[in-house]
VOBA-1610 file (N, C-alpha, C; in pm, whole numbers, padded with zeros to 5 digits, always signed):
BEGIN
Met-03023-03994+05341Met-03092-03882+05280Met-03197-03831+05377Ala-03258-03720+05346Ala-03356-03662+05436Ala-03462-03763+05471Glu-03522-03745+05589Glu-03621-03840+05636Glu-03736-03851+05538Ser-03785-03972+05518Ser-03892-03996+05421Ser-04016-03919+05459Arg-04089-03873+05357Arg-04213-03802+05379Arg-04329-03890+05342Lys-04439-03874+05413Lys-04559-03947+05378Lys-04634-03866+05274Asn-04659-03929+05160Asn-04731-03860+05054Asn-04880-03865+05082Pro-04954-03761+05040Pro-05098-03765+05054Pro-05155-03874+04966Glu-05279-03911+04995Glu-05344-04015+04915Glu-05346-03975+04769Ala-05336-04075+04683Ala-05337-04048+04539Ala-05469-03982+04502Gly-05463-03893+04405Gly-05581-03820+04360Gly-05670-03909+04276Pro-05770-03851+04213Pro-05861-03929+04131Pro-05791-03991+04014Ala-05849-04099+03963Ala-05787-04172+03852Ala-05773-04084+03729Arg-05865-03993+03712Arg-05855-03904+03597Arg-05757-03794+03627His-05673-03766+03531His-05568-03667+03553His-05582-03554+03454Ser-05589-03433+03506Ser-05596-03316+03418Ser-05455-03274+03381His-05434-03242+03255His-05301-03204+03209His-05281-03053+03210Ser-05373-02979+03271Ser-05353-02835+03282Ser-05240-02810+03381Ile-05154-02713+03350Ile-05035-02688+03430Ile-05053-02558+03505Pro-05038-02559+03638Pro-05055-02436+03715Pro-04941-02338+03691Ala-04960-02215+03735Ala-04854-02115+03722Ala-04736-02154+03808Ala-04617-02109+03768Ala-04496-02142+03843Ala-04501-02081+03982Ser-04447-02155+04079Ser-04437-02105+04216Ser-04293-02119+04263Phe-04255-02037+04360Phe-04119-02038+04412Phe-04126-02038+04565Pro-04030-02103+04631Pro-04026-02094+04777Pro-04002-01950+04821Thr-04049-01917+04940Thr-04026-01784+04995Thr-03878-01768+05028His-03820-01657+04985His-03680-01630+05018His-03659-01480+05027Asn-03557-01442+05103Asn-03536-01299+05133Asn-03464-01224+05024Ser-03392-01293+04939Ser-03315-01225+04834Ser-03306-01316+04712Pro-03274-01260+04595Pro-03260-01344+04475Pro-03158-01454+04497Arg-03183-01568+04436Arg-03093-01682+04450Arg-03015-01702+04321Thr-02903-01768+04334Thr-02819-01798+04218Thr-02830-01947+04186Trp-02878-01975+04064Trp-02889-02112+04015Trp-02769-02142+03924Phe-02716-02263+03936Phe-02606-02309+03852Phe-02657-02432+03777Leu-02675-02419+03645Leu-02724-02529+03562Leu-02607-02595+03491Thr-02591-02724+03507Thr-02477-02794+03449Thr-02489-02812+03298Ser-02610-02797+03244Ser-02631-02806+03099Ser-02752-02721+03066Ser-02735-02623+02977Ser-02837-02518+02962Ser-02895-02505+02823Leu-02875-02601+02737Leu-02920-02587+02599Leu-03045-02668+02566Ser-03093-02749+02659Ser-03214-02826+02632Ser-03335-02733+02638Pro-03444-02768+02569Pro-03566-02689+02579Pro-03615-02672+02722Leu-03599-02776+02804Leu-03641-02767+02944Leu-03557-02663+03018Ser-03425-02667+02999Ser-03337-02573+03069Ser-03366-02429+03027Ile-03391-02407+02899Ile-03416-02271+02850Ile-03546-02216+02907Arg-03649-02298+02915Arg-03775-02252+02973Arg-03760-02227+03122Leu-03679-02307+03189Leu-03652-02283+03331Leu-03578-02151+03350Ile-03478-02126+03267Ile-03400-02003+03279Ile-03490-01881+03262Arg-03582-01887+03167Arg-03674-01773+03147Arg-03755-01744+03274Leu-03806-01849+03336Leu-03883-01829+03459Leu-03797-01774+03572Leu-03674-01824+03583Leu-03585-01778+03689Leu-03550-01631+03672Leu-03519-01592+03550Leu-03485-01452+03524Leu-03606-01361+03547Ala-03722-01406+03505Ala-03844-01327+03527Ala-03873-01312+03676His-03833-01412+03755His-03856-01408+03899His-03754-01319+03971Gly-03645-01284+03902Gly-03543-01200+03963Gly-03420-01275+04011Asp-03412-01406+03984Asp-03296-01484+04025Asp-03181-01467+03927Tyr-03064-01516+03969Tyr-02944-01517+03886Tyr-02922-01658+03832Val-02864-01664+03712Val-02846-01794+03646Val-02705-01806+03590Val-02638-01914+03626Val-02512-01952+03562Val-02546-02069+03470Ala-02526-02047+03340Ala-02567-02145+03239Ala-02444-02209+03178Cys-02417-02334+03213Cys-02304-02406+03154Cys-02343-02456+03016Leu-02250-02440+02922Leu-02275-02471+02781Leu-02176-02577+02734Pro-02219-02702+02721Pro-02129-02806+02671Pro-02078-02769+02532Pro-01945-02771+02511Pro-01889-02724+02383Pro-01947-02793+02260His-01967-02926+02265His-02015-02995+02145His-02161-02960+02116Glu-02234-02907+02215Glu-02372-02866+02191Glu-02381-02721+02146Ile-02303-02633+02205Ile-02310-02492+02168Ile-02262-02471+02025Glu-02176-02563+01977Glu-02129-02554+01839Glu-02226-02616+01739His-02332-02681+01788His-02434-02741+01703His-02542-02635+01679Asp-02553-02586+01556Asp-02638-02471+01528Asp-02783-02493+01570Asp-02840-02607+01536Asp-02979-02633+01571Asp-02998-02645+01722Arg-02906-02712+01787Arg-02918-02734+01931Arg-02908-02602+02007Ser-02823-02513+01965Ser-02798-02389+02039Ser-02886-02273+01995Ala-02968-02292+01892Ala-03046-02180+01835Ala-03138-02117+01939Glu-03207-02200+02016Glu-03304-02145+02112Glu-03233-02070+02225Phe-03117-02117+02265Phe-03042-02046+02369Phe-02992-01911+02317Arg-02946-01909+02193Arg-02899-01782+02135Arg-03016-01683+02124Glu-03133-01735+02095Glu-03251-01649+02090Glu-03280-01591+02229Leu-03264-01674+02332Leu-03283-01625+02469Leu-03184-01515+02503Ile-03059-01533+02465Ile-02958-01430+02493Ile-02992-01300+02421Asn-03040-01310+02298Asn-03081-01189+02225Asn-03197-01120+02297Glu-03288-01198+02353Glu-03397-01139+02432Glu-03340-01064+02553Cys-03243-01125+02619Cys-03184-01063+02737Cys-03119-00929+02703Lys-03065-00919+02584Lys-02996-00796+02543Lys-03090-00693+02480Ser-03213-00732+02459Ser-03308-00644+02390Ser-03356-00532+02483Asn-03431-00439+02424Asn-03487-00327+02500Asn-03628-00354+02551Arg-03672-00479+02540Arg-03806-00512+02588Arg-03818-00483+02738Lys-03926-00418+02775Lys-03943-00380+02914Lys-03951-00501+03006Asp-04014-00610+02955Asp-04027-00729+03038Asp-03899-00811+03045Arg-03793-00766+02977Arg-03662-00832+02984Arg-03557-00743+03050Glu-03601-00638+03111Glu-03508-00542+03171Glu-03427-00607+03283Gly-03296-00592+03276Gly-03206-00646+03378Gly-03167-00791+03357Trp-03227-00858+03260Trp-03196-01000+03240Trp-03049-01022+03205Lys-02995-00937+03119Lys-02859-00961+03071Lys-02756-00952+03183Asp-02791-00882+03292Asp-02698-00869+03405Asp-02711-00984+03503Arg-02812-01067+03483Arg-02836-01175+03579Arg-02818-01314+03518Ile-02756-01320+03401Ile-02726-01450+03342Ile-02581-01452+03297Arg-02516-01563+03320Arg-02376-01580+03280Arg-02361-01714+03211Gly-02328-01713+03083Gly-02302-01835+03009Gly-02155-01873+03017Ile-02126-02000+03045Ile-01988-02047+03059Ile-01972-02176+02978Arg-01882-02173+02880Arg-01849-02298+02809Arg-01779-02391+02906Cys-01834-02511+02919Cys-01776-02603+03017Cys-01810-02746+02979Asp-01709-02829+02971Asp-01726-02973+02947Asp-01721-03041+03083Gly-01836-03091+03128Gly-01844-03151+03260Gly-01757-03274+03278Arg-01713-03333+03169Arg-01628-03451+03180Arg-01487-03416+03225Val-01455-03286+03224Val-01321-03239+03263Val-01333-03169+03398Met-01277-03229+03502Met-01292-03176+03637Met-01241-03032+03649Gly-01130-03003+03583Gly-01073-02868+03590Gly-01168-02763+03538Gln-01241-02794+03430Gln-01336-02698+03375Gln-01454-02677+03469Cys-01497-02782+03538Cys-01606-02769+03635Cys-01564-02677+03750Gly-01442-02697+03801Gly-01393-02611+03908Gly-01382-02466+03864Ala-01335-02445+03741Ala-01323-02308+03691Ala-01460-02242+03674Ala-01559-02320+03630Ala-01694-02265+03613Ala-01755-02225+03747Val-01737-02308+03849Val-01787-02274+03982Val-01718-02149+04036Ala-01586-02139+04017Ala-01512-02021+04063Ala-01560-01895+03992Glu-01584-01905+03862Glu-01634-01789+03787Glu-01773-01748+03835Ala-01858-01845+03863Ala-01992-01815+03912Ala-01987-01739+04044Val-01900-01781+04135Val-01888-01715+04265Val-01828-01576+04249Gln-01732-01564+04157Gln-01670-01433+04134Gln-01772-01333+04080Val-01861-01379+03991Val-01957-01289+03926Val-02076-01258+04015Phe-02132-01362+04080Phe-02257-01344+04156Phe-02241-01358+04307Gly-02120-01391+04352Gly-02095-01393+04496Gly-02124-01523+04567Arg-02210-01609+04510Arg-02247-01733+04577Arg-02321-01823+04478Ile-02343-01947+04518Ile-02429-02040+04445Ile-02529-02095+04546Asp-02656-02086+04517Asp-02758-02137+04608Asp-02810-02274+04565Ile-02826-02293+04435Ile-02885-02416+04384Ile-02800-02468+04269Leu-02753-02590+04282Leu-02683-02659+04173Leu-02781-02756+04110Leu-02814-02733+03984Leu-02906-02823+03913Leu-02827-02908+03815Cys-02814-03036+03844Cys-02745-03129+03756Cys-02848-03183+03656Cys-02839-03140+03533Cys-02947-03169+03437Cys-02896-03217+03302Lys-02775-03268+03297Lys-02721-03320+03171Lys-02786-03453+03136Phe-02822-03468+03010Phe-02890-03591+02969Phe-02859-03623+02824Glu-02840-03750+02797Glu-02850-03805+02662Glu-02874-03955+02679Ala-02940-04015+02583Ala-02980-04155+02598Ala-02920-04240+02488Val-02854-04348+02527Val-02805-04448+02433Val-02911-04557+02421Ile-02955-04583+02299Ile-03059-04682+02274Ile-02996-04806+02212Gly-03012-04919+02278Gly-02956-05044+02228Gly-02963-05151+02334Thr-02984-05274+02292Thr-02984-05384+02387Thr-02842-05413+02434Val-02831-05491+02539Val-02698-05525+02591Val-02615-05593+02483Glu-02676-05683+02407Glu-02603-05754+02302Glu-02561-05659+02190Glu-02648-05568+02154Glu-02615-05472+02048Glu-02500-05382+02090Leu-02497-05345+02219Leu-02391-05257+02268Leu-02258-05331+02284Ser-02260-05464+02270Ser-02138-05544+02282Ser-02085-05588+02146Ala-02149-05545+02038Ala-02120-05602+01906Ala-01989-05557+01845Thr-01950-05431+01865Thr-01830-05377+01801Thr-01755-05287+01899Pro-01629-05255+01872Pro-01557-05160+01959Pro-01628-05025+01968Ala-01687-04980+01858Ala-01755-04850+01859Ala-01876-04851+01951Thr-01954-04960+01947Thr-02071-04966+02034Thr-02031-04987+02180Arg-01921-05058+02203Arg-01874-05074+02341Arg-01830-04939+02398Asn-01778-04853+02316Asn-01740-04719+02363Asn-01860-04637+02406Leu-01978-04668+02349Leu-02099-04595+02388Leu-02132-04616+02535Val-02096-04732+02588Val-02122-04761+02729Val-02043-04664+02816Arg-01915-04651+02787Arg-01831-04558+02864Arg-01880-04414+02844Asp-01914-04378+02721Asp-01962-04242+02695Asp-02088-04209+02774Gln-02180-04309+02786Gln-02302-04285+02860Gln-02273-04256+03007Phe-02181-04331+03065Phe-02145-04306+03204Phe-02071-04173+03220Glu-01988-04138+03125Glu-01919-04008+03131Glu-02020-03894+03131Thr-02124-03907+03051Thr-02222-03800+03036Thr-02319-03792+03154Ile-02379-03906+03188Ile-02484-03907+03290Ile-02427-03905+03431Phe-02319-03981+03453Phe-02268-03998+03589Phe-02147-03910+03619Phe-02034-03936+03552Phe-01910-03871+03592Phe-01914-03720+03575Ser-01975-03669+03469Ser-01978-03524+03448Ser-02055-03455+03561Gln-02166-03515+03604Gln-02244-03452+03710Gln-02176-03465+03846Val-02110-03577+03868Val-02031-03593+03990Val-01920-03488+03995Asn-01859-03458+03882Asn-01755-03355+03878Asn-01808-03219+03921Phe-01927-03183+03873Phe-01986-03055+03912Phe-02018-03054+04062Ile-02069-03164+04113Ile-02103-03171+04255Ile-01977-03154+04339Lys-01871-03226+04303Lys-01745-03216+04379Lys-01689-03074+04373Ala-01703-03009+04258Ala-01652-02872+04244Ala-01730-02773+04330Ala-01861-02798+04348Ala-01946-02703+04421Ala-01944-02725+04572Leu-01909-02844+04619Leu-01920-02874+04762Leu-01839-02780+04852Pro-01714-02746+04819Pro-01641-02653+04907Pro-01712-02518+04922Gln-01772-02468+04814Gln-01845-02341+04821Gln-01969-02354+04910Phe-02043-02463+04893Phe-02161-02484+04976Phe-02123-02497+05124Arg-02014-02567+05151Arg-01970-02582+05291Arg-01933-02446+05350Ala-01864-02365+05269Ala-01823-02232+05317Ala-01945-02145+05346Gln-02048-02158+05265Gln-02171-02082+05284Gln-02257-02138+05398His-02231-02265+05430His-02314-02342+05525His-02459-02349+05477Thr-02475-02354+05348Thr-02608-02373+05290Thr-02592-02403+05142Gly-02690-02472+05087Gly-02688-02504+04944Gly-02789-02614+04915His-02828-02623+04790His-02925-02724+04749His-02878-02786+04619Ile-02852-02915+04621Ile-02813-02989+04502Ile-02936-03061+04449Met-02973-03031+04325Met-03088-03095+04262Met-03039-03179+04145Ile-03086-03302+04138Ile-03047-03395+04033Ile-03170-03424+03948Leu-03167-03385+03822Leu-03280-03412+03733Leu-03249-03540+03657Thr-03319-03648+03692Thr-03299-03776+03625Thr-03429-03813+03555Ser-03488-03924+03591Ser-03618-03967+03537Ser-03664-04085+03621Ile-03786-04133+03594Ile-03831-04252+03668Ile-03751-04375+03626Gly-03659-04357+03529Gly-03562-04463+03498Gly-03475-04494+03617Gly-03474-04406+03720Gly-03404-04434+03845Gly-03477-04537+03930His-03601-04567+03893His-03678-04669+03964His-03707-04789+03875Ile-03728-04766+03747Ile-03781-04869+03658Ile-03690-04885+03537Gly-03640-05006+03516Gly-03557-05033+03398Gly-03642-05039+03271Thr-03578-05010+03158Thr-03647-05009+03029Thr-03569-05093+02929Pro-03633-05189+02862Pro-03562-05265+02758Pro-03508-05172+02651Gly-03384-05191+02614Gly-03321-05105+02514Gly-03254-04983+02572Met-03266-04962+02705Met-03200-04848+02769Met-03124-04895+02893Ser-03063-05010+02884Ser-02997-05068+03000Ser-02881-04982+03049Ile-02802-04928+02958Ile-02686-04848+03000Ile-02730-04714+03055Tyr-02833-04654+02996Tyr-02888-04531+03053Tyr-02938-04558+03195Ser-03013-04668+03213Ser-03066-04701+03346Ser-02952-04722+03445Ala-02847-04791+03403Ala-02734-04817+03492Ala-02666-04687+03535Ala-02644-04596+03441Ala-02580-04469+03473Ala-02668-04384+03565Thr-02799-04388+03541Thr-02893-04312+03625Thr-02897-04367+03767Trp-02903-04499+03779Trp-02903-04560+03912Trp-02771-04530+03984Ala-02662-04527+03911Ala-02533-04494+03973Ala-02535-04353+04030Leu-02586-04257+03952Leu-02591-04118+03998Leu-02683-04103+04119Glu-02798-04170+04114Glu-02891-04159+04226Glu-02835-04227+04351Gly-02769-04340+04336Gly-02707-04405+04451Gly-02597-04319+04511Phe-02519-04255+04426Phe-02415-04162+04472Phe-02477-04050+04556Cys-02588-03995+04506Cys-02651-03883+04575Cys-02719-03925+04704Asp-02774-04047+04708Asp-02833-04098+04832Asp-02728-04100+04943Ser-02608-04148+04911Ser-02501-04153+05011Ser-02449-04013+05042Leu-02432-03933+04939Leu-02381-03797+04957Leu-02469-03716+05052Ala-02600-03734+05043Ala-02693-03653+05124Ala-02664-03667+05273Tyr-02631-03790+05316Tyr-02599-03811+05458Tyr-02468-03741+05495Glu-02372-03743+05405Glu-02240-03685+05433Glu-02247-03534+05450Ile-02332-03468+05372Ile-02329-03321+05370Ile-02444-03258+05449Ala-02533-03340+05504Ala-02643-03285+05584Ala-02594-03199+05701Pro-02483-03234+05770Pro-02437-03149+05881Pro-02396-03009+05838Phe-02371-02989+05708Phe-02332-02857+05658Phe-02453-02779+05604Asn-02573-02830+05631Asn-02696-02765+05585Asn-02705-02762+05433Ile-02653-02866+05369Ile-02663-02881+05224Ile-02766-02989+05195Lys-02865-02955+05117Lys-02976-03046+05087Lys-02955-03111+04950Val-03013-03230+04933Val-03008-03302+04806Val-03149-03346+04768Thr-03188-03319+04645Thr-03318-03363+04595Thr-03300-03426+04457Ile-03359-03543+04437Ile-03362-03609+04307Ile-03500-03587+04247Val-03507-03529+04129Val-03634-03500+04062Val-03647-03596+03944Gln-03761-03668+03941Gln-03778-03776+03843Gln-03905-03755+03759Pro-03891-03693+03643Pro-04004-03690+03549Pro-04010-03820+03468Asn-04110-03833+03383Asn-04116-03947+03292Asn-03995-03946+03199Lys-03953-04066+03155Lys-03834-04076+03069Lys-03848-03998+02939Glu-03969-03994+02882Glu-03982-03929+02751Glu-03958-03779+02758Ile-03975-03720+02876Ile-03954-03575+02889Ile-03808-03542+02862Gln-03718-03622+02914Gln-03576-03602+02888Gln-03536-03656+02751Ser-03588-03772+02715Ser-03546-03836+02590Ser-03582-03754+02468Leu-03699-03692+02468Leu-03747-03619+02351Leu-03699-03475+02345Thr-03614-03435+02440Thr-03561-03298+02438Thr-03409-03295+02444Asn-03345-03410+02428Asn-03199-03417+02433Asn-03149-03514+02327Lys-03020-03527+02320Lys-02960-03614+02218Lys-02997-03760+02242Ile-03034-03828+02132Ile-03060-03972+02135Ile-02955-04038+02048Ile-02893-04143+02098Ile-02787-04214+02026Ile-02837-04356+02000Phe-02848-04391+01873Phe-02900-04522+01835Phe-02785-04615+01799Cys-02769-04718+01881Cys-02674-04824+01849Cys-02728-04904+01731Pro-02643-04951+01638Pro-02693-05033+01527Pro-02773-05153+01578Gln-02885-05180+01513Gln-02975-05285+01560Gln-02937-05421+01502Leu-02938-05522+01588Leu-02922-05659+01542Leu-03059-05710+01497Pro-03066-05782+01385Pro-03197-05818+01329Pro-03285-05899+01421Tyr-03226-05985+01507Tyr-03310-06067+01593Tyr-03369-05990+01709Tyr-03335-05861+01725Tyr-03403-05778+01825Tyr-03508-05688+01761Asp-03535-05708+01634Asp-03642-05634+01569Asp-03775-05671+01634Ser-03866-05574+01640Ser-03994-05598+01709Ser-04076-05709+01644Glu-04048-05741+01518Glu-04120-05850+01452Glu-04084-05986+01510Phe-03962-05997+01563Phe-03915-06125+01614Phe-03905-06129+01766Asn-03896-06010+01829Asn-03877-06004+01973Asn-03994-05929+02035Pro-04072-05995+02121Pro-04193-05932+02176Pro-04167-05828+02284Ala-04042-05812+02327Ala-04014-05714+02432Ala-04052-05574+02385Pro-04105-05490+02475Pro-04139-05352+02436Pro-04019-05282+02377Ser-04038-05208+02270Ser-03925-05148+02198Ser-03928-04997+02209Val-03841-04944+02296Val-03828-04799+02305Val-03766-04745+02176Arg-03687-04828+02108Arg-03628-04788+01980Arg-03739-04753+01880Asp-03842-04840+01871Asp-03951-04815+01777Asp-04027-04688+01813Ile-04051-04668+01941Ile-04127-04550+01985Ile-04053-04422+01948Leu-03924-04416+01981Leu-03846-04295+01952Leu-03826-04277+01802Thr-03807-04388+01731Thr-03790-04379+01585Thr-03914-04322+01520Asn-04030-04363+01565Asn-04155-04310+01508Asn-04166-04159+01529Val-04124-04111+01645Val-04127-03967+01671Val-04030-03894+01580Leu-03909-03947+01569Leu-03808-03882+01486Leu-03844-03887+01338Asn-03906-03994+01295Asn-03941-04008+01152Asn-04055-03915+01111Ala-04123-03856+01207Ala-04229-03760+01174Ala-04171-03633+01114Asn-04041-03611+01134Asn-03973-03495+01077Asn-03866-03546+00980Pro-03873-03513+00852Pro-03774-03565+00755Pro-03630-03534+00792Asp-03608-03423+00863Asp-03471-03384+00898Asp-03411-03472+01007Thr-03495-03544+01081Thr-03443-03627+01190Thr-03473-03775+01169Ala-03518-03812+01050Ala-03557-03951+01023Ala-03439-04046+01044Ile-03471-04165+01094Ile-03371-04268+01123Ile-03364-04366+01008Glu-03241-04402+00971Glu-03224-04502+00865Glu-03278-04637+00912Pro-03343-04712+00823Pro-03404-04840+00863Pro-03299-04942+00904Pro-03340-05041+00988Pro-03248-05147+01032Pro-03219-05243+00917Pro-03126-05338+00936Pro-03095-05435+00830Pro-03218-05518+00791Glu-03218-05565+00668Glu-03328-05649+00620Glu-03328-05783+00693Glu-03444-05849+00694Glu-03457-05979+00757Glu-03360-06078+00692Gly-03290-06153+00777Gly-03195-06251+00726Gly-03054-06194+00713Asp-03040-06063+00719Asp-02908-06001+00710Asp-02852-05988+00851Glu-02757-06073+00886Glu-02705-06074+01023Glu-02581-05987+01038Thr-02546-05916+00935Thr-02436-05821+00948Thr-02485-05700+01024Val-02397-05634+01094Val-02434-05518+01174Val-02400-05391+01097Asn-02499-05306+01082Asn-02473-05174+01025Asn-02384-05097+01122Gln-02264-05062+01080Gln-02167-05005+01172Gln-02198-04861+01210Glu-02291-04800+01143Glu-02315-04658+01167Glu-02398-04636+01293Ile-02344-04556+01383Ile-02417-04513+01502Ile-02486-04383+01468Gln-02615-04374+01495Gln-02693-04257+01454Gln-02722-04167+01575Tyr-02700-04038+01556Tyr-02721-03938+01660Tyr-02830-03843+01614Arg-02925-03814+01701Arg-03034-03723+01665Arg-03074-03636+01784Tyr-03106-03509+01753Tyr-03176-03422+01846Tyr-03320-03411+01797Pro-03419-03458+01873Pro-03558-03449+01827Pro-03598-03304+01802Arg-03680-03284+01701Arg-03736-03151+01672Arg-03887-03159+01686Leu-03938-03100+01792Leu-04081-03100+01817Leu-04135-02957+01806Pro-04261-02940+01771Pro-04320-02805+01770Pro-04312-02743+01910Asn-04297-02612+01915Asn-04282-02544+02044Asn-04397-02574+02139Ala-04520-02578+02083Ala-04636-02605+02169Ala-04626-02743+02231Ala-04577-02840+02152Ala-04562-02976+02205Ala-04453-02981+02312Val-04345-02907+02291Val-04237-02904+02391Val-04287-02842+02521Asp-04364-02735+02511Asp-04418-02671+02631Asp-04500-02770+02712Lys-04588-02843+02646Lys-04671-02940+02716Lys-04587-03051+02778Leu-04478-03084+02710Leu-04394-03194+02755Leu-04314-03158+02879Val-04258-03037+02885Val-04158-03006+02988Val-04205-02913+03099Met-04312-02836+03078Met-04342-02730+03174Met-04381-02783+03312Glu-04442-02898+03319Glu-04475-02955+03449Glu-04348-02979+03530Thr-04244-03029+03464Thr-04116-03052+03531Thr-04048-02920+03566Val-04054-02823+03476Val-03996-02691+03502Val-04057-02630+03628His-04190-02639+03639His-04257-02581+03756His-04224-02659+03883Ala-04202-02788+03872Ala-04160-02866+03989Ala-04023-02818+04038Leu-03934-02790+03945Leu-03800-02743+03981Leu-03805-02607+04049Thr-03886-02515+03998Thr-03895-02383+04061Thr-03958-02391+04200Ala-04053-02482+04217Ala-04121-02494+04346Ala-04032-02556+04453Ile-03940-02643+04412Ile-03857-02717+04508Ile-03721-02652+04528Gly-03666-02591+04424Gly-03531-02536+04430Gly-03515-02432+04539Gly-03424-02457+04633Gly-03399-02364+04742Gly-03499-02373+04855His-03587-02472+04852His-03687-02488+04959His-03616-02517+05091Glu-03673-02466+05199Glu-03610-02485+05331Glu-03607-02631+05372Asn-03709-02706+05333Asn-03715-02849+05368Asn-03758-02928+05244Pro-03669-02942+05146Pro-03707-03006+05020Pro-03719-03158+05035Pro-03793-03221+04945Pro-03801-03367+04949Pro-03671-03431+04904Ala-03645-03551+04952Ala-03528-03625+04905Ala-03548-03669+04761Arg-03674-03703+04728Arg-03709-03743+04592Arg-03844-03682+04557His-03857-03642+04432His-03986-03592+04385His-04013-03651+04248Ile-04124-03724+04237Ile-04164-03781+04108Ile-04263-03685+04044Val-04234-03643+03924Val-04316-03541+03857Val-04428-03609+03779Gly-04551-03568+03807Gly-04662-03613+03723Gly-04732-03736+03775Phe-04859-03745+03742Phe-04946-03853+03787Phe-04901-03988+03732Glu-04875-03994+03600Glu-04840-04121+03538Glu-04712-04179+03596Gly-04611-04093+03616Gly-04486-04140+03674Gly-04504-04192+03815Ser-04585-04122+03894Ser-04610-04165+04031Ser-04677-04302+04035Ile-04774-04323+03948Ile-04843-04452+03943Ile-04746-04563+03903Ala-04660-04536+03803Ala-04565-04637+03757Ala-04469-04677+03868Val-04419-04579+03944Val-04326-04609+04053Val-04398-04684+04165Lys-04521-04644+04196Lys-04598-04716+04298Lys-04616-04862+04261Glu-04644-04888+04133Glu-04661-05026+04088Glu-04532-05105+04103Lys-04419-05040+04072Lys-04290-05107+04087Lys-04263-05140+04234Leu-04288-05044+04322Leu-04265-05067+04465Leu-04361-05174+04520Lys-04482-05177+04467Lys-04578-05280+04508Lys-04527-05419+04469Thr-04470-05429+04348Thr-04415-05557+04303Thr-04300-05601+04392Val-04212-05507+04428Val-04099-05540+04515Val-04150-05590+04651Thr-04251-05521+04706Thr-04307-05562+04835Thr-04367-05701+04828Glu-04441-05727+04721Glu-04504-05859+04706Glu-04399-05969+04695Glu-04290-05942+04624Glu-04185-06043+04611Glu-04114-06066+04744Leu-04097-05961+04823Leu-04038-05978+04956Leu-04124-06069+05042Glu-04255-06048+05034Glu-04346-06130+05114Glu-04350-06274+05064Asp-04345-06293+04932Asp-04349-06428+04876Asp-04227-06511+04916Phe-04113-06444+04932Phe-03989-06516+04961Phe-03936-06486+05101Val-04026-06452+05193Val-03982-06418+05328Val-03913-06536+05395Glu-03960-06658+05368Glu-03897-06775+05429Glu-03752-06790+05384Ala-03726-06759+05257Ala-03588-06767+05207Ala-03500-06665+05277Ser-03557-06547+05306Ser-03481-06444+05376Ser-03454-06483+05520Leu-03558-06538+05586Leu-03543-06572+05728Leu-03457-06696+05751Ala-03443-06777+05647Ala-03367-06902+05662Ala-03222-06878+05698Val-03169-06761+05665Val-03027-06735+05694Val-03006-06672+05831Asp-03117-06636+05900Asp-03104-06577+06033Asp-03054-06683+06132Ile-02961-06644+06217Ile-02903-06738+06314Ile-02989-06745+06439Phe-03040-06630+06484Phe-03112-06625+06612Phe-03262-06613+06590Glu-03335-06687+06670Glu-03480-06671+06671Glu-03515-06541+06743Ser-03617-06472+06696Ser-03658-06349+06761Ser-03807-06327+06739Glu-03860-06233+06818Glu-04002-06199+06804Glu-04029-06140+06666Leu-03936-06058+06617Leu-03952-05998+06484Leu-03956-06105+06376Lys-03874-06209+06392Lys-03872-06316+06294Lys-04006-06388+06289Ala-04066-06410+06406Ala-04197-06475+06411Ala-04303-06387+06346Glu-04294-06257+06372Glu-04390-06164+06312Glu-04377-06161+06160Ala-04253-06166+06111Ala-04231-06165+05967Ala-04293-06287+05902Arg-04281-06402+05970Arg-04342-06524+05915Arg-04493-06511+05907Glu-04549-06438+06004Glu-04694-06420+06005Glu-04738-06307+05912Gly-04640-06239+05848Gly-04672-06130+05756Gly-04699-05998+05824Arg-04653-05984+05948Arg-04674-05857+06017Arg-04546-05821+06092Ser-04481-05719+06046Ser-04362-05670+06114Ser-04386-05525+06148Val-04398-05496+06277Val-04429-05360+06321Val-04299-05291+06355Ile-04276-05177+06293Ile-04155-05100+06321Ile-04194-04971+06392Glu-04130-04948+06504Glu-04160-04828+06583Glu-04041-04735+06576Val-04067-04609+06542Val-03961-04509+06541Val-03967-04435+06672Ile-03864-04448+06755Ile-03863-04383+06885Ile-03809-04243+06871Pro-03833-04152+06968Pro-03801-04008+06952Pro-03659-03979+06910Ser-03562-04061+06953Ser-03423-04031+06920Ser-03394-04050+06773Gly-03488-04113+06699Gly-03468-04135+06557Gly-03424-04274+06524Ser-03387-04355+06629Ser-03347-04492+06604Ser-03471-04576+06582Val-03454-04698+06531Val-03566-04783+06496Val-03560-04908+06582Ser-03676-04948+06631Ser-03679-05071+06709Ser-03804-05148+06676Gly-03805-05278+06701Gly-03923-05358+06678Gly-04023-05340+06791Ala-04151-05340+06757Ala-04254-05325+06859Ala-04314-05462+06888
//
């Protein structure tokens, strides 16, 4: 992937939640964005900013979501705005194209990319932003055939569908000799969460795929950026799937942090999205019902939740020299730094175990034992020990 960047020193411990106005990289002409999933509150707010900026938008609409009245209501409202006579919406309807497309079907992804090129002439930015979260422990997801199917479904949604869009867009990007692939995941790409093991696995798979892909396509001037907001930003604006809970994983008996409890509390605040309670204590039978919910939050709460990420996407999308990874927000950055610090400390604690398998003695090996390994990057880009 692109060469690592040195981040500036962390800011003050206190973090202001005020969100600056959206910014865009300098470019000579409007750009065409291709969104792999366009019905989330985050995607809709992004589309509004892009259209207001003068860009073109290809909005892919997953069939099972566009047919869900509540899920698609905000997008339909946006389309009505585009068709209206409002002066501040002038020209919007000519710069947006909605395409029904199931990303799990490679043929539909290819057809969507072809239609986008036919209508707008090119694709500049591919934003892979499909998300849904399966909530359940490893044991709960292994309990029945239905819950085992959730594992495959999670990978189909998070990993394979986005890989299909990327594969469909690569020939066009190569032909253009330019393009930017953006992957919207979460800090779940760095940090595992109890109760979200399958989501974490699918996210790490997608990020690992993109890390390798970036090296392959760099000679064609195609850039790759992974954007990682906090997990709740995606979780609270997309479908949540609750695997039936086993009683011994209830928070009363299991001290592990429970993302199930956190999300359930949010959903239970609205009677229309309330979650049915888990089995009673002592009842070891599994409730076979898998529960699906789209959170319903007040618009003001959604704006506060997603706009920081939306503005990060507009600032990075199509940038001449974009970052390989961008962590959105102060809290997420601190969490990832703590995780990396832990990894570093563990490497140092077990350095002798690592060095024990080395066959040859070397100066670097001696330095590692002393806790100092100096790496020098020489002008050609290769790495050597100093």
